[in-house]
C-alpha positions as CSV (number, residue, x, y, z in Angstrom):
1,X,-0.2,0.1,0.2
2,X,1.6,3.1,-0.8
3,X,-0.1,6.7,1.1
4,X,0.6,10.1,-1.2
5,X,-1.4,12.4,1.5
6,X,0.2,15.5,2.5
7,X,0.0,17.6,5.8
8,X,-0.5,21.0,4.3
9,X,-3.0,19.7,1.4
10,X,-4.7,18.5,4.1
11,X,-4.9,21.1,6.5
12,X,-6.4,23.4,3.8
13,X,-9.4,20.7,3.6
14,X,-9.6,19.9,7.8
15,X,-9.7,24.0,8.1
16,X,-12.3,25.0,5.8
17,X,-14.5,21.4,7.0
18,X,-13.7,22.7,10.7
19,X,-14.7,26.1,9.8
20,X,-18.0,25.4,8.5
21,X,-19.2,22.9,10.4
22,X,-19.3,25.3,13.2
23,X,-20.8,28.1,11.2
24,X,-23.5,26.2,9.6
25,X,-24.0,24.3,13.6
26,X,-22.7,20.7,12.1
27,X,-24.8,20.2,9.7
28,X,-21.8,20.8,7.1
29,X,-20.5,17.7,8.7
30,X,-21.9,15.3,6.3
31,X,-19.9,17.0,3.5
32,X,-16.7,17.1,5.9
33,X,-16.8,14.0,6.3
34,X,-16.8,13.4,2.3
35,X,-14.2,15.4,0.9
36,X,-12.2,13.6,4.1
37,X,-13.0,10.7,3.5
38,X,-12.5,11.3,-0.7
39,X,-8.7,12.5,0.4
40,X,-7.9,10.1,2.5
41,X,-9.1,7.1,-0.6
42,X,-8.0,8.6,-3.1
43,X,-4.6,8.7,-2.2
44,X,-4.2,5.2,-1.0
45,X,-3.0,3.0,-3.6
46,X,-3.1,-0.5,-3.8
47,X,-1.1,-2.2,-7.1
48,X,-0.9,1.6,-8.1
49,X,-4.1,2.5,-8.2
50,X,-6.3,4.6,-5.7
51,X,-9.2,3.6,-4.1
52,X,-12.0,5.7,-4.2
53,X,-15.0,7.0,-2.1
54,X,-18.2,7.8,-3.3
55,X,-20.8,8.4,-0.2
56,X,-23.2,11.3,-1.1
57,X,-23.2,14.1,1.6
58,X,-27.3,14.0,1.8
59,X,-27.1,10.5,2.7
60,X,-24.7,11.0,5.6
61,X,-26.8,14.1,6.7
62,X,-29.7,11.8,6.7
63,X,-28.6,9.4,8.6
64,X,-27.1,12.2,11.3
65,X,-30.8,13.6,12.2
66,X,-32.0,10.0,12.4
67,X,-29.6,9.6,15.0
68,X,-30.5,12.4,17.2
69,X,-33.9,11.8,16.5
70,X,-33.7,8.6,17.9
71,X,-31.5,9.8,20.9
72,X,-33.9,12.6,21.1
73,X,-36.2,10.0,22.1
74,X,-35.0,8.7,24.3
75,X,-34.0,11.4,26.3
76,X,-37.6,13.1,26.4
77,X,-38.5,9.0,27.5
78,X,-36.6,9.3,30.7
79,X,-37.7,12.9,32.1
80,X,-41.9,11.4,31.5
81,X,-40.6,8.3,33.4
82,X,-37.8,5.4,34.0
83,X,-40.2,2.7,33.0
84,X,-40.9,5.0,29.3
85,X,-37.2,5.6,28.9
86,X,-35.8,1.9,29.8
87,X,-39.0,1.1,26.7
88,X,-37.4,3.3,24.4
89,X,-33.5,2.1,25.9
90,X,-34.7,-1.3,24.7
91,X,-36.0,-0.8,21.6
92,X,-33.3,1.3,20.4
93,X,-30.6,-1.6,21.3
94,X,-33.0,-3.8,19.3
95,X,-32.1,-1.2,16.5
96,X,-29.0,-0.3,17.1
97,X,-27.6,-3.7,15.4
98,X,-29.7,-3.1,12.4
99,X,-28.5,0.4,12.2
100,X,-24.3,-0.8,12.2
101,X,-25.0,-3.0,9.4
102,X,-26.4,-1.3,7.5
103,X,-23.7,1.3,8.0
104,X,-21.4,-1.3,7.2
105,X,-23.2,-2.3,3.9
106,X,-23.3,2.3,3.2
107,X,-19.2,2.5,3.1
108,X,-18.5,-0.7,1.7
109,X,-20.5,-0.3,-1.5
110,X,-19.0,3.8,-1.3
111,X,-15.8,2.3,-2.2
112,X,-14.3,1.0,-5.4
113,X,-10.6,0.2,-6.2
114,X,-10.3,-0.1,-10.1
115,X,-14.0,0.8,-11.4
116,X,-15.0,-2.0,-8.7
117,X,-17.4,-1.5,-5.6
118,X,-17.0,-3.7,-2.7
119,X,-20.2,-4.8,-1.1
120,X,-21.3,-6.3,2.5
121,X,-24.4,-9.0,2.9
122,X,-23.5,-9.6,6.7
123,X,-27.3,-10.6,7.7
124,X,-29.2,-9.9,10.6
125,X,-29.3,-12.6,12.4
126,X,-25.3,-11.8,13.0
127,X,-25.1,-8.7,13.6
128,X,-27.5,-9.1,16.8
129,X,-25.1,-11.8,17.3
130,X,-22.0,-9.1,17.3
131,X,-24.1,-6.2,18.2
132,X,-26.1,-6.9,20.6
133,X,-25.5,-10.7,22.1
134,X,-21.6,-10.3,22.6
135,X,-21.6,-7.2,24.1
136,X,-24.3,-8.2,27.3
137,X,-22.3,-10.8,27.4
138,X,-19.3,-9.7,28.0
139,X,-21.0,-7.2,30.2
140,X,-21.8,-10.1,32.2
141,X,-18.7,-11.8,33.2
142,X,-17.0,-8.0,33.8
143,X,-15.2,-8.2,30.2
144,X,-13.7,-12.2,30.4
145,X,-15.2,-12.4,26.7
146,X,-14.4,-8.6,25.3
147,X,-12.1,-9.9,23.2
148,X,-14.4,-12.9,22.1
149,X,-16.9,-10.2,21.1
150,X,-14.0,-8.7,19.2
151,X,-13.4,-11.2,17.4
152,X,-16.4,-12.1,16.4
153,X,-17.5,-8.8,15.4
154,X,-13.9,-8.4,13.2
155,X,-15.1,-11.8,11.9
156,X,-18.4,-10.5,10.7
157,X,-17.4,-7.8,9.0
158,X,-15.1,-9.3,7.3
159,X,-16.7,-12.8,6.1
160,X,-19.4,-10.5,4.5
161,X,-17.2,-8.6,2.7
162,X,-16.4,-8.3,-0.9
163,X,-15.0,-6.9,-3.3
164,X,-16.9,-7.6,-7.3
165,X,-17.9,-11.5,-6.5
166,X,-15.1,-12.3,-4.2
167,X,-15.6,-12.9,-0.4
168,X,-12.9,-11.9,1.9
169,X,-12.4,-14.6,4.6
170,X,-11.5,-14.0,8.5
171,X,-8.9,-16.5,10.0
172,X,-7.7,-14.8,13.0
173,X,-8.6,-16.9,16.0
174,X,-9.9,-15.8,19.8
175,X,-6.6,-16.8,21.0
176,X,-4.3,-13.7,19.0
177,X,-7.7,-11.3,20.8
178,X,-6.2,-13.1,24.3
179,X,-2.8,-12.4,23.8
180,X,-2.8,-9.0,22.5
181,X,-5.4,-8.3,25.4
182,X,-4.2,-9.7,28.6
183,X,-0.2,-8.3,27.5
184,X,-2.4,-4.9,27.2
185,X,-3.8,-5.5,30.3
186,X,-0.2,-6.6,32.2
187,X,1.0,-2.8,30.6
188,X,-1.8,-1.1,32.1
189,X,-1.5,-2.4,35.5
190,X,1.9,-2.4,35.6
191,X,2.5,0.9,33.9
192,X,-0.2,2.2,36.7
193,X,2.4,0.9,39.5
194,X,5.2,2.8,38.7
195,X,3.5,6.3,37.9
196,X,1.6,5.7,41.7
197,X,4.5,5.0,43.2
198,X,7.1,7.8,41.3
199,X,3.9,10.6,42.2
200,X,4.1,9.1,46.2
201,X,8.1,10.0,45.8
202,X,7.7,13.2,44.3
203,X,7.4,15.7,47.0
204,X,4.9,18.5,46.7
205,X,3.1,16.7,44.3
206,X,-1.0,17.0,44.7
207,X,-2.9,13.9,45.1
208,X,-5.6,15.1,42.7
209,X,-2.7,14.5,39.8
210,X,-3.7,10.6,40.8
211,X,-6.3,10.8,39.2
212,X,-4.6,11.5,35.7
213,X,-2.5,8.3,36.0
214,X,-5.3,6.2,33.9
215,X,-5.3,8.4,31.3
216,X,-1.7,8.8,31.2
217,X,-1.1,4.9,31.5
218,X,-4.1,4.7,28.6
219,X,-2.5,6.7,26.4
220,X,1.1,4.9,26.7
221,X,-0.7,1.4,26.1
222,X,-3.2,2.9,23.7
223,X,-1.0,2.3,20.2
224,X,0.6,-1.0,21.7
225,X,-3.2,-2.1,20.8
226,X,-3.7,-0.7,17.7
227,X,-0.3,-1.9,16.4
228,X,-1.1,-5.5,17.5
229,X,-4.7,-5.4,16.5
230,X,-4.0,-4.1,13.0
231,X,-1.3,-6.7,12.2
232,X,-3.5,-9.3,13.5
233,X,-6.2,-8.8,11.5
234,X,-4.4,-8.3,8.4
235,X,-2.6,-10.5,8.8
236,X,-5.3,-13.1,8.9
237,X,-7.3,-11.4,6.3
238,X,-7.9,-13.3,2.7
239,X,-9.1,-12.0,-0.2
240,X,-10.4,-15.6,-2.2
241,X,-6.6,-16.7,-2.5
242,X,-5.1,-13.7,-1.9
243,X,-3.5,-12.8,1.3
244,X,-1.9,-9.2,3.5
245,X,0.6,-9.0,5.4
246,X,0.6,-6.3,8.1
247,X,3.9,-5.0,9.9
248,X,3.1,-1.9,12.2
249,X,5.6,-1.9,14.8
250,X,4.4,-1.2,18.2
251,X,7.3,1.5,19.0
252,X,7.3,3.1,16.0
253,X,3.4,3.9,16.5
254,X,3.8,5.0,20.1
255,X,7.0,7.4,18.9
256,X,4.7,9.1,16.4
257,X,1.8,9.1,18.5
258,X,3.8,10.6,21.5
259,X,5.5,13.1,19.3
260,X,1.9,13.9,17.4
261,X,1.0,14.7,21.0
262,X,3.0,17.3,21.8
263,X,3.1,19.3,18.2
264,X,-0.9,19.7,18.9
265,X,-0.5,21.0,22.4
266,X,2.3,23.1,20.7
267,X,0.6,24.4,18.6
268,X,-3.0,24.5,19.9
269,X,-4.5,22.2,17.5
270,X,-3.3,23.3,14.7
271,X,-1.2,19.9,13.8
272,X,-4.0,18.0,14.0
273,X,-4.4,17.1,10.5
274,X,-0.5,16.6,10.1
275,X,-0.8,14.0,12.9
276,X,-3.8,13.0,10.8
277,X,-1.6,12.3,7.8
278,X,1.6,11.1,9.7
279,X,-0.7,8.4,11.6
280,X,-2.5,6.8,8.3
281,X,1.0,7.0,6.1
282,X,2.8,4.9,8.6
283,X,-0.1,2.3,9.1
284,X,-1.3,2.4,5.7
285,X,2.2,1.8,4.3
286,X,2.8,-0.8,6.8
287,X,0.1,-3.4,5.0
288,X,1.2,-5.4,2.0
289,X,-1.3,-7.5,0.0
290,X,0.8,-10.7,-1.4
291,X,-1.3,-11.9,-4.3
292,X,-1.6,-15.3,-5.2
293,X,-1.3,-14.3,-8.9
294,X,-2.1,-11.2,-11.3
295,X,-4.0,-9.1,-9.7
296,X,-4.8,-7.5,-13.8
297,X,-6.6,-11.2,-14.4
298,X,-8.1,-11.1,-11.0
299,X,-9.8,-7.8,-11.2
300,X,-10.8,-8.7,-15.0
301,X,-12.6,-11.2,-13.5
302,X,-14.8,-9.9,-11.3
303,X,-15.9,-7.2,-13.1
304,X,-17.1,-9.6,-16.1
305,X,-18.9,-11.8,-13.3
306,X,-20.4,-8.6,-12.1
307,X,-21.2,-7.3,-14.9
308,X,-23.2,-10.5,-15.9
309,X,-25.1,-10.3,-12.2
310,X,-25.5,-6.3,-12.1
311,X,-25.4,-4.4,-8.9
312,X,-28.9,-4.1,-8.5
313,X,-28.9,-3.5,-4.4
314,X,-27.9,0.3,-4.8
315,X,-30.8,1.9,-3.6
316,X,-30.6,-0.1,-0.8
317,X,-27.6,1.6,1.1
318,X,-29.0,6.2,0.7
319,X,-28.5,6.4,4.2
320,X,-25.2,6.5,6.5
321,X,-26.3,5.9,10.1
322,X,-22.5,6.8,11.0
323,X,-22.8,5.8,14.4
């Protein structure tokens, strides 16, 4: 993968998006999202060809209006009575998997490479399992099933994703997710202990400073989680017979994250678009596709199959719930 985005170019898009979103009280955020996604897609290339994004701002705006109305309904119900709030909350929980499934379909359908669009064909049953059942079980078990939930969610997303007529596969098992999360937990506990001991032996440090310890520890562990999970997911992903390889280094990503944070603070936030470009470049260029044969022949075959079957479901993806 190659990423050709530049901080200076993206800064112009970012600052205009920010100003227009503020001036329009958030309405322009849908157009801002499209401009942002188009920039990153069109500057990300696989085998010399860039991706593209075709989402319409109106579709995204409609999805956000729906989300706001649903949240407003819950807020009003809670003010009326606890019972009404619980009923509306249960209805929202029942609707959430369907909304997330529709969002996945929208994003896939509006992404293309070499003129062919992706597609997501996940069904309702799978959506309810990964977006409702597994989160509930994770909560009941106090997080013990959270890594398994994450594995099931990525499996649902990847195994139901298609490029043309060829489906993706996902082979990463739950054991890999547990190893990553358990290592992260050890790092969190060890980092928290060291931070507390350091504050304890530093004279003049107020007790309130302990409140920042969890935040600092989580910020330190996040690059590790991001790197290891990206490698785990993409190394276990296939497109037909073609494999992927991801080699994100946790130390390198940590260095990028720390320098980005320092630069953002020193520039009062103006470095945010440059930070986004730096992070995207490293993460994207750490991923490679290992083709099992000629990609030109593969794409030509997909084009002929899609041309024969057609894409009659395009009108179903006219709303991005944007959750």
